[in-house]
N, C-alpha and C positions, 0 to 999 in steps of 0.2 A: 854381447855388446858388439856393435859394428861401427865403422867410421862412415860418415856421410858428408859429401860435398854439397853445398847449397848456394843458391843465389837468392837474394832477397832485396827488399827496399825498406829503407829506414823511414822515420816519420816525416822527413823532408822529401821523400820520393827518390832519393839517390840509391842507385844499385850498389849492393855490397856482396862480396863473395866470402866464403869461409868453409871450415870443416868443423865437425863436432863428433863426439862419440855418444851413441844412444842405443837403446835396445831395439828400436823399430823406427820406421819412417814417421809414424804417428807421434811418438815421443820426441823425435827430432824436431818436428814441426811445432810442438808445444814449447819446446825449449827456445826455439827461434822467436816465436811470438812473445814469450815471456821477456825477451830482451827488447821488446818494442819494435820488432821488425816484422815485415810481411813476406813470408817465403813464396817464391815463384817456382823454383825447382829444387827438389831434394833427391840426390842420387847416391846410392851406396858406392863406396870405393874399395879397392883391394879385392880380397876373395869374395866378399859379400856382393860385389857388383855382378857376379855371375848369376845370382838369383834374380837380378833385374831383367836379364835377358829371357828368363823363363816366364815372364808375365804374358798374359794371353793377348798379345797385340794382334794376332792374325785370325782370331776366332770370329765367326759370323753369328749374327742374330737373324732369325726369320722375322719378316715384317709383323707376323702375328705376335711373336714374343716382344718385339719392340713396342707395339701398341699396348700390350699388357703392362709392360714396365712403366711406360709413360702415363697410362691411366692411373696406376697405383700411386706413382709419385705425385701426380696432380691432386689426387684426393687427400693424401696424407699431408702434403705441404699446405693445402688449403685449410686443413683442420688444425694447423699449428705445429705439426711434427717437424723437427729439424731435418735438413737434407741428409745429413750423415746417418741419423737414426732411421729415416725412411729407406735409404739404400741398404742399411744393415738388415732391416726387416725383410726387404725384398730378397736379398741374397740368402737369408736363413730359410726362407720358405720356398725358394726355387727348387723345382724338381729336375730341371735339365742341367747337366754339368757345365755347358757353355755359358748359360745364363748366370749361374752361380759364380763362376770364375770371373766373368767380365764385371758383374756388379760388385763383387768383393774388391776387385782391383780398383774400380772407380771410387768405392767407399774409402779405401785406404788413402788414395791420393787426395780426396776431398778433406779428410781428417788431417792430412799433412799440410793443408793450407793451399792446395792448388785449386784454381777455379774449376767449377763443375764443367764448363764448356771446354776448358783445356784438357780435362781428364777424358771427356767424351771424344775429343778430336784425336786422341791417341789410339782410338779403335775405329779406324775409317771403314772397316768391313762390317762393323756392327751398327754404326750410327751414321745415317746419311748427312750430307753437309747442311741441308736445310734444317734438320733437327738441331744440329750444333749451332747454327746461326741464330735460331730462335732462342736457344738457351743463353747464348751470349747476349742477345738483346734483353732477355729477362733479367740477367745479372746487372745490367746497366740501369734498367728501369725499375727493378724491385718488384716486378709482377710475374714471378716464376710460375705460380699456380695457374694464373690466367693463360700465360703463353704455353704452358705445358698442355692445357686443355685445347688450345688452338692447334698445337702441333699434333696432338692425338687425333683431333678431328680431320686434319689434312691426311695423316697417315692412314686413317680408317677409310676415308673416301678414295684415296689412291689405291689402297689394297682391294677395295670392292670393285673399282673400275678395271684394274688389271685382271682380277679374277673373272670378270664378265668377258673381257676380251679373250682371255685364254680359253674359256669355256666355248666361246663362239668359234675359235679356230681349231679346237680339239675335235669337234664332230666331223668336219670335212676331212681332216687329216686321217681320222680313224676309218672313215668310209673309203677314202682313196687307197689307204693301205690294204683294206680288206679286198677291194676290187683287184689290186695288183697281185696280192697273194693268191686269190682264188683263180685268177687267170693263169698265173704261173703253175699252179697245181694242176689245172686241166691240161695245159700244154705239156708239162713234164712227166705226168704220171698217168693221166687218163687217156689222152690221145694216142700214145704209143700202143696201147692195148687194142684200140680200134684199128690202128694201122695194120696190125697182123691179121685181123679179121678181113679187112678189105683186100689185102694182098692175096689171101687164100681164095677169095671169090673172083679175083681178076676182073673186077668191074671197072669200068671207065669212071674215074673220079671227077666230080665237078671241080671247077677252077678254085672256088673258095676253099675247098677241102685240101687241094694240092698246096695252096699257099700256107694253110694252117699246118699241114704236115711238114712242110719245109721249115717253118719256124720252130715247130716242136723238135724236129731232128737237130736243128742248130743248137737249141737249148740243151738237149740231152747229150750231144757230143762235144760241145764247146763251152760247157759251163765253167771250167777253170778259167778260160780266157775271159768270159763274161764277168765273173767275180773280180778278176784282176783289173779289168777295164773300169768297172764300177768303183773299185777301191781307189784306183789312181785318179779317176774323175772326181770322186768325193774329196780326196786329199788336195787336188788342184783347186777345187772350189773353195775349200777351207783356207788355203794359203792366199788365194786371190782376195777373199773377204777380209783378210787381215791387213791388206794394203789399203791405203787411203782411197785410191781410185776404185778399187773393188768394193769397198764398203759404201762408197758414194753411189755406185751403180745399184747396189742392193737397196739402198735407201730410196733411190729414185723409183725403182720397181715397187717398193713397199707403199709409196704414196700414190702411185698411178695405176696399179693393177686394178682391173674391174672389180667392183663390189667391195673388196677389202681395202682399196685405196682410201675411200671416204672414211672408213672406220679408223685407219691409222692417222689420218689428218686430224680428225676430231679428238683422238686420244692424245696426241702430242700437244695440240693447242690447249685443250682443257687442262692437262697437267701443268703446262707452263704458266697459264694464267692463274691457276689455283696456287701454284708455288709463289709467284710474284705477289699476288694479293695477300696471301697469308703472311709472308715476310714483311711486306710494306705495312700491313696493319699492325705488326708487332714493333714498328719503329725502325726497321732496318732501312738503310738508304736505298733509293730506287736503283741506283747503279749496281750495288751489291746484289740486290734481288734479281735483276736481269742477268747478271754474270753467273749467279748460282743456277738459274734456270737453264742457261746455255750449257754449263758444265755437266748438269745432271740429265740433260736430254740425250736420248739414244739415237737420234736421227740427225745427220749432218746438215740437212737442209733447214731444219728448225734451229740448229746451232748457229747457222749463218744468220738466220732471222734475228735471234736474240743478240748476237754479236753486233749486227747493224743497229739494232735498237739502242744498245749500250753506247755505241759511238755517237749516235745522234743525240742522246741525252747529255753526254759529256760535252757535246758541241753547243749545248744550250737550246736544242730543239725539243719539240714535244714528243712524248712517248708514242703517240698514235701516228705520227708522220710516216715512219717506215712501214707500218702495218697497212696503210692504205695502198702502198705500192707493191706489196707482196701478195702473190696469188694464193698463198697457203692460208691467208686469213680472210674469212668472209667480210664483205664490206659492212654488213650490219654490225659485226663485232667491232670493227675499227671505228665505226660511227659512234657506238655506245661509249667506247673508251675515250674518244675525242670529247664527247659531251661531259664525261666524268672529269676530264682534266680541266675543262672550263669551269666546272662547279667546285673543284677542289676536293672531290671525293673519289679519287682514282682507286685507292686500295679497296674501299667498300664496294664500288661498282665492279671492280675486277673480280672480286669473289662472287658477286652475283652473276656476272657474265660466265665465269668458269662453271658455276652451278648449272646455268642454262646450257652451256656446251656439253656438260656431262649428261644432262637429261637427253640431249639430242644424240649423244653417243649411245646411251642405253637403248633409245628407240631404234637407232641404226643397227645395233646388235640384234634386236628382236626381229627387225625386217630382214636382215641378212640371213639369220637362222631360218626364217620362214621361206626364203627363196632358195637357199643352198640345199635344204633337205630334199625337195623334189628334183632339183638339178642333179644332185649326187645319185639319187635313186635312178634317174633316167640314164646317167652315164654308166652306172653299174649294170643296169639292165641291158644297155646297148652292147657293152663289152662282153658280158657273159652270154647274152642271147646270141651274139654273132658267133661265138665259139661253139655253142651248143648246136646252132643251125648248121654250121659247117660240118659238125660231126654227124648230124642226122641226114644230110642231103644224100650221101652215098646209099643209105638204107632204102630210100625211095628209088634210086637208080637200080639197085639190086632187085627190088621187088618187081620193077617193070621187066627186067631181064627174065625173071622166073616166070612171070605171067605169059610172056611171049613163048 
């Protein structure tokens, strides 16, 4: 038996506090409800309170696991299974320890009388704010199965989009890393062997070979200093990016770098519009939708955009007004949203516009991959070819000396 402190509301809605002795949080919740009260929080006191700190508040869920949980919940609730039974079923069948612990914790809190959205909110690293907001809206509207399906669709689309973007960025990163590692290997291990051969022949070396030999000698003799400089530079960049100004500089480069800039612009715009449209369609207020989109955005320039939109909405202006003035939003998108506002179908049109933006993003990824592949091959060929040519030039010089 343990002692629990609780807060609850009686039948008139007045908040009440108290303590009771029960075997578990679930039984404490049932005892409180039997008295005609609705519990809002139930916490163990005394020695048992230590077990509360062991709850899995800091665990993460992968996006794939979250989609899987939301899909299962939507199906079971739509077929008439109670929320607590659905959560219990998911936790009992979960293979991953993190998933099992998180779902078990949520199930216990739901059975104790805590709102599902409040239980989710206590796991901020596992459930994004948009997902919690949609669940909160479903609790108010009574359409949990429908809004779970909506949330699952959003999470699935976002996961697919991010996966495509990462795939598009991985290829050039691998190619660039291969080019750098190959060049370093040639300069540090291959060229010194040729240097000994050329020195024994006493041949007049061409200028490109002399430059390459100087670089090779610097790498071989000063590699501790090079590694130290690279480490310090990497740490300095990391510290700068943690500052507001440094992060803003990085976000500016992210949106304006050739080829990749267009991809990131469409990514952030499509995610923001999809998020706002999904939440607005679920009955969440437009101000809260825009605020959530700004908080969950990873780019400070788009955060400023959604912040400005929020201010304008609260001032009584239209959603599309600040979009027309912002260069991050194509005029065609702003015009469509303006028309949607006039027709009273903003949430519906916003989801359609976000779908259109995501299709453009996918096409941009395809085009970028098509262009980057030959560009990276040319860059690698130029770098490695220049090194090989500089290595081979002295051979021709030596052969001429021998012929003479």
